[in-house]
N, C-alpha and C positions, 0 to 999 in steps of 0.2 A: 413500926419500931425496928431499928437496926440491931442486928445481932452482934454480940461482942467479938465474934471471930470473923466478921465481915472482911473479905480479902482486900477491900479498898482501904482498910486501916493499917495495912502492912507498911506503908510509908511512915516516916517520922513526921506526923502532922500535929503534934501536941502544941506547937507554937501558934496554932490557929485558934486555940481555946479562948473564948470571949473576945474574939477579934471584931473590929468594926468592918463591915462588909458593904461594898457598893455593888449594885446591879449594873450591868452593862451588856454589850452584845459582842459577837465575834468580830464584826467589822471594826469597831473601835479598838479592840485588843490588837488586831492585826495592824492597824494604822499607828497606834500610839504606844503599844507595848509589845513589839514583835518578839521579844525574848520570852514571852509567855506562850508556850507551844501546846500545852495540854492540861487537862484537869489534874490537879494535885492528887486526887483520890483515885479515879478510875482510868486516867490517862487518855480520855477521849480527846482527840485533837481539836484545837481551835480552828474554826473555818471562817473565812472572810464573808460573814453572812450576818446581816442585821437582824435576822429572825432567830438566831441561835443565842439564847440567853446565857450569860455567865455572871459570876460574882467574883470580885477581887477585893482583897484586904486593902486598907488605905496605904500600906507601904508597897503595894504592887509586887510582892514577892512571889505570888502564884495566882492561879485562877481556879475556879471551881465551877463545874458544869451545873446546869439547872437541876438535874436529877440528884446529884450528890449534895448540892446545897439543901434541897428539900429533905433528903434523907438524914442529914447530919446537923441541921440548924439548931435543933433542940439540944442534942447531946453536946455540941460545942458552944452553945449559948451565944451564938453570933448576934451582934447588934446591927441590924440592917439599916443602912443609910439610904438617902434618896437617889444617889447616883449623879447628882448635879455638880458635886464638888470634887470629882476625881481629879487629882493632880497627875497628869500623864507625864511625869518626869521619870526618866530612866536614871537610876542611881548606880554609882560605882560599887561593884561588889567588894572592893578593897576598903574604901573609906566612907562610903555613903553619900559622897558629894553628887550633885546633879551632873550628869554627863552631857557633853556638848556633841551634837550631831556633826559629823564630818563626812566628806565624800571621798573615799578612796576605793580601790578595787577589793581589798580584803578587810578593812576596818571601817566601822561606821560611827563609833563613839570615842570621845577623848575625855580623859579626866585631867583637868589642869592641876589639881592638887597632887595626885599620885604620879602624874606625868606618864600615864598609860593609855594605850589604844586598845579598844575592844571590838570584837566581831559582834554581829547582830544578836547572837544568843548569849553574849557576855561570858562565854567560856574561854575564849582565846584572848589572852592579854599579852601585850607587847610593851615592854618598858621603853620609854623614849630616852635617848642618850643625854 
């Protein structure tokens, strides 16, 4: 049982309550969702390793390491899916549209709706003229 003052709960994670969660591995996260860098709870880094188990909500907003998933699954009342239906789309942080992959030196995603370019971690946005 997890204690109420567990340091891993210091982040704002209430949005994950009763979320639908898919199992996956570090290799898939690195390939299809490179903006997910670490566990939302303990900050363990994602490694490009198919033997490192992770869990992602259906909206791909974060990832959860196996240890934190096991520790918090009952408290958060997660609904575990089978992992076969993960839609590995990266969505625009501004409007939620699916981003298109582009190839440039500094930017890797483009949102046609917002007319923005984004870096791999989705933090750096550049408005197109």
